[in-house]
N, C-alpha and C positions, 0 to 999 in steps of 0.2 A: 504494500500500500504506500502510495506517495505521501509526502508531507501535506500536499494540497488536499488530497482525499481525506487524510486523517483529521485535518483541521475543519474540513467541511462537516465531518461527522460530529465533531465537538460543537460547532456552531448550531447544527440542527438540533442536537440534544439540549443545549443551553437555551435556545429560542423557545423550546417547548415549556421550559420550567420558569421562564422569566416573563415579566410584562414587556410589551414592545418597547416602551421607553427605557427600561432598565437594560434590555438587550442592546439597543442601539447605542446607549450612552457608553457601555463598557466594552462592547465587542466589535464596534465598527472600526474598520481599517486595522484589524489584527490578523496575523498569519504566522504559521510556522516558517521560519526562514532558514533553519538548519537543524540537524540532529545527528546523533551518533547512536551506538547500540543502547545506551542507557539514559541519555539526556536529550531533551528537546528544548530548543530555543524559540521563544515566541516574540514576535515584534509587536509593539503597541505604539499608539501615536503620541502619547505624552506621559509624563510622570504620574499624573493623577490616575490614569487608567492602569498604569503599571502597579501602583500601590493597591488599587482596588482588586485587581485580578490576583495579586499575590496573597492578599489578606482575606478576601471574602470568597473568591471563586476558585482558588487553586485546588481545593479538595474535590469538588464535582468534576472539574476539568481533568484532574488526575485519574479519577475513576473511569471516565469515558475513554481516555487514551489507553488506560490499562486493559480495557475490554478488547481493544484492537491490537495493542502492542504490549503484551504482558511483561516484556523485559525492561520497559521504561521505569526508571527509579526516581527521576527528577525532572522538573520543568522549571526553566528559567525564563524571565521576562526582561526584555530590553527595549529601550526607546529607539526607534529607527524605522526604516522602510526598505524600498528597493535598493537604494545605494548601499545600505548596510548589508543586505542580502548578497549583493555582488562582492562586497569586501570579504565576507565570510567565505564565499565560494572560491575566492582566489587565495585564501589563507587556510591555515589549519584550524579546525573547529575548536579543539581543546585549547589552543593558544588564545583564541579569541575569548573563550570563557574565562580564562585566567586574567585577561586584560581588563575585564570590567567587573571586578568583585565588589566595588565599594557600595553600590546601592543595595545589592543583595545582602551584603554583610550588615547593612543598617537595619534591615528587616530582622536578621537573626540576632542582633544585639539584645532585643527584648526577650529572647527565649533562652532559658537556662539549659545548656547542653546536657547536663547530668540528669535533670528530671523532666525536661520538655515543658516546663511551666513558662507561660508568657507573663512578664511582669506587669503588663497593662491590665490584666484581669484581677481586680481587687474588689473587696466588699465595698470600699469607698466609692467605686465607680459603678456599682450595681444598684439600679433603681428599684426600690421595693414597692410593690403594689398588691392589690387583692389577688392578682393572678399568680403570684409567686411567693407569698408570705410564708406558707408552710414549708416549702423547699428551702427558703432563706433561713427560717428559724432552725430547721434541722441542721443546716450547714454550719450555722454559728454554734449550735450545741456540740457538734463534732469537734470543733476547734478547742473547746473547753474540756472535753472528755474523750480523747482520741481512742477509738476502738471499743468504746463501752456505751456511748450515748445511743447511737443508731448505727448498727453494723449488720449487714451492709445498708448504705443509703442508696436507693434507686430513684433517680429523678427522670421523669419522662415528660415529653411535650413535643409540639410541632417544630418544624424547621424555623430557625431564626428567632427563638423566644428567649434565649439567654442561658441555655443549659451549660454550654461550654464555659461561659463566663463564670457561672456559679461554681462549677466543679473546680476550675483552676483557682478561683478565689480562696477556696478551702485550702488547697495545696500551698498557695503563696503565703497564706496566713500562718500555717504550721511551719513552713520553711523560714519565715521571718522571725518566728519565736524560737526556732531551734535549727540552726544551720547544719547540725549533724543528722537531722531527720532524713531517713532514706525514703524518698518519695518518687513515684513515677506516674506521670500522666501519659497515656497512650491511647490513640484512637484504635478501635477494634480492627480496622483494616490493616493498620501498621502492625498490630499484634499478630495478625494472621500471616502477614508477609514474613515477620521475624521467625515465626514457628516453622513455616515452610523452608526458609533458609537454614534454620538450625537442623531440621530433619535431613536436608540435603547434605549438610556439612557434618552430620553426626555429632552435633554439639547441643542436642536438645536437653540433656541432663544439666549442662552448664547454664542454659537459659532458665530452666526450672529452679535451679539453686539461686540464681540471681534474683528472681522474683520472690523466692521464699524469704530472702533477707530484708525485704522492704518493710517499712513502718506504715506506709500508705500506698495503695494501688488504686489509681483512678483510670477506669476504662470508659472512653467516650463512644457513643453510638454502638452499644453492645449488640444491637439487633443484627449487625453485620456478621456475627459468628453463626447466624442461623444456617443450618444445613452443613456446616463445616465440622465434621466429626472429630478430627484430630485437634483442631483448635478448641473445641468444647471440652475434650479430655484434659488438655493442659489448663484451661481456665478452671475446670472443676477441681483438679488436684491442687492448683495454686490457691484457689479460694479456700479450700479446706485447711491447707497449711497455714495461711495467714489468719483465718478465722480462729483456729485453735490456739493461736498465740495472742489473741485480742488485737491484731493489727487491723487498721482501718481499710475498708473496701468501699469505694464509691463508683456507681455505675450510672450511665445515662442511656436513654433510648428514645426513639420517636413514638413509643407505645409502651403500655405496661407489660410485665413479663408474661401474663396470661395470653397476650395477643401476638407474641413473637412466634412466627411459624418455624417448624423444624428445630425447636429448641428442646433439648433433652429434659425430661421431667425432673431429673435429679438437680439440674441447674435451675430450672424454673422455681422449684421449691426453695433453693438457696437464695435466689434473688428476692423471693417474697418473704423471706424470714426476718427482714429488718424493717426499715421505714421506707414506704413507697410514697413519693410526693410528686404531684404533677405541676407543670408550669403551663398556664393557659394564655389566652390572648389578653394583652394588657388593656385596661380600661382607659378612658380619655385622660384622666388625671395622670396616670402613669406614663402614657404616651407623651403627654406634654412635658412632664418632668424629664423624660429621656432626651427629648429634643433640646431642652434647655441645657442639660448637662453636656450633650455632644457639642452644642454651639459654644459653650464656655470653653470646652477643651480645645476647640479650634480657634478660639479668640475671634469668633465670628458674631458680629453685633447685628443679628437679624431681629426684626420687630416681632412683638408678641402676637400681633394679628396674623402674621404669616405662619408662625409656629402653631397657633391654634387651628389654622386652616389645614395644615398638614396633619395634625393630630386628629382632627375631626374626620378627615377623608381617607386616611390610610390607617387601617385598623388591624391588619392580619398579624404582622410580626415586627419585631424590632429592626430586622434587617431591611425591610421595606422603608421604614421610617428613616433609617440611616441613608438608604439609597436616594430618597427624595431630598433630604438635607444636603447630601453631597452633590447632587445635581445642581442645587442652588449655589452651593459653595464653589463648584467648578465655574459656574457663570461669573461669580464675583471675581475669581482669580483671572479669568480670561479677559473680562471687560473692566477690571480694576474698579468695580463699584458694587455696592450691596443693592440687589434688586428690590424695588418697592413691592407692595402687596399685589398690584396689578400684574407686574412681571412674574411674580412667584406663581400666580394662578395660571398664567400662560405657560410657564416652564413645566408645570406639573399636570397640564391638561391631559396628556397621554396616560399618566398614571391613573387618572380618575375617570376614564372613559366609560367603564362599565362596572356595576357593582358585582362583588363576588358572591356567587350562589353555590353553596356546597351540596353535593349529593353523596351517595354511598355506592360501593361496588354492588351491593345487593339490589339496589334500585335499578342499576344499569343492567345487570343480568336478567332481572325479571322483565324489564321493559323490552329488551331485545328478544328474549324467549317468547313473550306474548306477541310481539310484532311478527315474528317469523313462524309462529305456531309450532315451536319445538319446546322441549323441556330444558330447564336449567341443568339438570343432570346430564343430558345429552351434550350440552355445550361444554361442560367441565370434563367429562370423561373422554377417552381417546378414540372416539368414533371418527372415521374418515368419510362418512356419508356426505355426499355433496350438499344435502339440505341442512347439514349441521356446520360444515366447514365455514361457509360465509358468515352465518350469525356469530360464530366464534371469533372470526377476524374482526367483525364489527364491534364485538365486545372489547377486543384488544385495543382497537382505535379509540373507542369512547372512554374506556378506563384511563387511557393515557391523556386524552384531551380534557375530560371533565373532572378527574380526580388528581391529575398530575402524579400518579404513582410511577415509580421507576419501572423499567421493563422487567427486572427480576421480581418485583412485587406483583406485577400483573401476572407473571408466570405462576407465582404461588397461588393467586386467586383462581387460576384456571387449570387446576389439576397438576401443579408443579411442573409446568412446561419450561423448557430452556428459554433463556431470554432472547436468543437469536431467532427462535420461532416467533416470539412476540413481536420483535422488530420487523420481521418479514410481513406478518399479518397487518401490523399497524401501517407500514409503508404502502402496502397494496391498497388498503382502503383510502389512505390519504391521497394517493394518485387518482383513484376513482372519483373521490370527492371533487377534486380539481377539474377533472376532465368529463365527468358524466353527470348530466342533470338529474337523472333518475336516482343515482346514489345520493346526490346532495339532498333531494327531496326525502328519501328514506331516512337519512340521518336527522333531518329537521323534525320529521314526525316522531322518530324514536326519542329524540331529546325532549320533545313536548311531553311524551309519556313519562320519561324519567323524572322530570321536575313536577309533574302532576302527582306521580307516585310518591315523591319525596315530601311534597307539601300536604298530601292528604293525611 
């Protein structure tokens, strides 16, 4: 696969998961300009986009790239374009990477290499509201009675609501109080990669011993170990070892333990054995407080009317609030002025074009099954009958479009199908929607059923 094809896949995936305004702001004029066996270099148009892709979007970009190029271990971002690409092509890639370390190092300065904790995530910069007060209170209690107050602590909630911030705040507080504390923060995907590498290199016992010596283990996005048997084995043994010594374990997920598919029952019961706390969508007052804090951190003197407008109209998560504020901040940097309220409304018009209406995968399956007069069970099971294949592909398409589930999540909802099958089905219906009026009409009618089902 060429660099151009790989980045096109990244853009297609990211466009599906972001608003049009967000996608255009951060991904316009980006491309892969060079790569080697393990590293990819992405060109971005300016420093602001570089910072945003590194700090906010690197994780999903990395996940997408790894689906197509499993050997990739690192993505680097650099400011440039065609001229820069030509320069790299005429020189050694590795030399170029070494020539430009300064900005990448600036990002890494905030991260402690020993424990992976980012210094910017603290309790002082975490805004408390009714949506997160239980999770916050439990986190504070842990810092005062490590390993005994709530062990494990399992925090769950949607994307961009502050789970990572809260988890790392606990680690940073413990580390600031005791520099000798052995703490490790690790995303579940990175943990899986480390386990695979250790198995390959026959160093798995060393890895297990290293984890067993920790005072605190923080695993982010634990749902990613779903279906990975060896990773679950290591997590289970590590969990038992740490728990038996009253060492602290903190986990996060986008859903509660009971809703994580393909999770071993022995792990599920361990995860449910301590405190489970959810983080929900922030209310207006919390959203406004977040915006004011972010503005203060940027030394950005935007008026209260504009902040209230953002807080009123962007409600789903903290990341979208930050995206809106950063769009305005970028405007002020480019034009060297703070936009007035009228300009703010214009800048954010694309963000606020349509209200968000949520549905469920059950409503989608039922509506599609009713429309095509087949059973939900026929859609889920592995029948290859022609009258079932198309409804199943329509389900794949609508689950992606209407719920924003990842392809692996859709596969899990449809009988544990491989994500490549889901991608094929999705793209097939997507092409038909664009080219065939009948398909477009069918999809419109099914969507009406979906939301009627959900509202009833």
